[in-house]
C-alpha positions, 0 to 999 in steps of 0.5 A: 500500500503506497503512502499516497493511498494511506493519506487519501484513506485517512483524509477521507475518514476524517472528513466523514467523521466531521473533523473537517469544517462544519458541525459535529453530531455528538455521540459521547456520554457524560462519563466518556466526556468526563474521562476525556477531560480527566485525562486531558487536564491531568497534565504536567503544567497543571501539576507544576502550577500547584508547586508555585503555591508551596511556601508562598501561602500556608498549605491549607490555604493553597488547597482551599484556593485550588478547590475554589478557583477550579469551581469558579473557572469550571462555570466559565468553561462549561458555559462555553462548552455547552454552546459547542454541544448545541451548535456542534462547532469548536470554541473559536467557531462559536465566537462568530456569533458575538464577533461576526463572521469576519471579526471572529478571525481575531480570536482565532488567530490569537488561539492558534498562537496560544495553543502552539505555545501550550504544545511547546511548553508541555512537550518541553516539560515531558522532554526534560523529564524523560531526559532526566530519567534516561540520563540517570539510567544511561548517562545520555542527555539531550533534552531538546531531542526528547522534547521533539520526540515527545511532540512527534508522538503527540502529533501522531495521536492528534492526526487520528481526529476526535474519534481516535482521541476519544478512544485513547484518552480514557485509558490514559486517565486510568493509568495516570490516576493509578500512578497518582494514587501511589504518589499520594500514598507514598507522600502521606505515608511518610509525612502526616497532613499536619506536617504538610500544613506546618510548612513555613511560608517564605517571607520573600515569596509570600502572596495572598489567597486572592492571587492564588485564586486568580492564578487557578481561575486563569488556568481554567480560562486557558482550558476554555479555549478547548471546551467547545472542541471537546464538549461538542462530542457530547450527545446532550448539553447535560452530558457535556456540562456534567461530564466536562464540569466534573472531569475538569474540576476533578483533574485540576484539583488532583493535579494541582494538589499532586504538585503541591504535595510532591514539592511539599514532600521535597521540602519536608525531606530537607530539599529546596522548594524549587517550583515549576521544575519537573526534575525536582519532584521526579527525583524523590518519586522516580520513574512512576511520577516521570510516567505520569508526566509523560503520559499526561503530555501525550493525553493533553497535547494531542487535544491541544494539537487537535484544537489548533487544527479544528480552529484553523479548519473552522476559521472559515465556514466554506470548508476550504481547509481540510483537517489532515493537511492542517494537522500535518503542517501545524504538527510540524511547527509544534515539533520544531518549536518544542526545541525552544527550551527557554520558553519554560522560564516565562510560563507564568507570564505566558499564562497571564497573556492567555488570560489577557487575551481570552478572559474578555473573549469568553465574557463577550461570548457568554453575554452575547449567547445567553443574554442577547441571543437567548441561548440560540445561534441559528444556521447563519453561523455557518454562512460565509457572509450575510445573515444574522452575524454579518453585523458591519461588513462581517465585524461586530465592533462592539465585541472587538472594542470590549475585547480590546478594552478588557485585554488592556484592563488585564495588562494594567492590573497584571503588570502596571498596577498589580491588583490585590484581587488579581486580574482575571475576575475584574477583567471578566466583569469589566468586559461583560459590562462593556459589551452589554452596555455597548450592545444596548447603546448601539441598538444591536441588542434590539436587533439581536433580540429580533433575530433570536 
């Protein structure tokens, strides 16, 4: 069988399964959606985010903020995911409803850049971890090579589209959870919860519960860019909301608590609290924790590459871009970029950029869909021009202005005048109110009500 025949067959299968442009008819149960989210978010970046809180606030405070922030973030995530279930479209495609058929290309472009960055960071962390284990066993060290090889495996998984991912992710979730249980048992078997609670806060690193809460909510926002991509596979809104909400919340809480517990174990054992470093926490737990990091990247990055590809494929409703060639091109870029290990030093800034760009987007979309469009986007969302979502030559300038203003607020509160409450929630509220007021003042609210 020739390579050309294999390519043509895979391309035809992906198109038949609606991995090319257009809506998907969901078939997965809530439990299956929950397992996909569970595997996808039991990931090294979420795990290492938990290490950022150790010695910064008391351990019980960190645990409480992880739970509270995850629940708040899950509300936004499932609200966007439900739109995906009802329309059958991925996250960036549903932004056409608020931003316009052409205006949606702005968040689409930002999303591809952000997801590419995510894929690089996670591949690098997996590569650094694999390199550490291989170096311990053989003396050979080449973190760049292992980062690129890890991303190559991810691209192979992503190429098989949503049906392939839905089959693999639940099994990865079971495997990852089994090893995580062993790590918790090992840590809590040696040190009691009271000893973890007594870990001293470093005065030089001390922060506030509100800042920790903000960072956890920002993590949810970073995942919301994929929420409709995943939840459109659900067979009902209820299945998507329950499966996505429970799966995301459970995986985030488990992963962040695992990171905090693993670094707490290092501190209690007399080690240094080096945050966001996989080698620091892999050392005491060895190959089992390294396997968690590796398989979590396989599970998550396959969804990230899939999300990038569906974003590009659905950027225009005319179906000109096919899934397989887009996946191959984007996958090649993601493999090459995973060699840029210097990006790891900028992770918290990277997370802040995500919040700045996408908190306003989701605030605008939620207000537009649930308030102005009365929880209904019609078939005009699939048009290339004209119709209910054409606005002014394809752009809803109220949405664009609200997004730009919200992003500016986020940057100011993050870098210029740091807010004691963080930037995520104030930015969301500001963007939502600006869009609501702008739509009413310009008369778009009345038009939207008539069209709905």
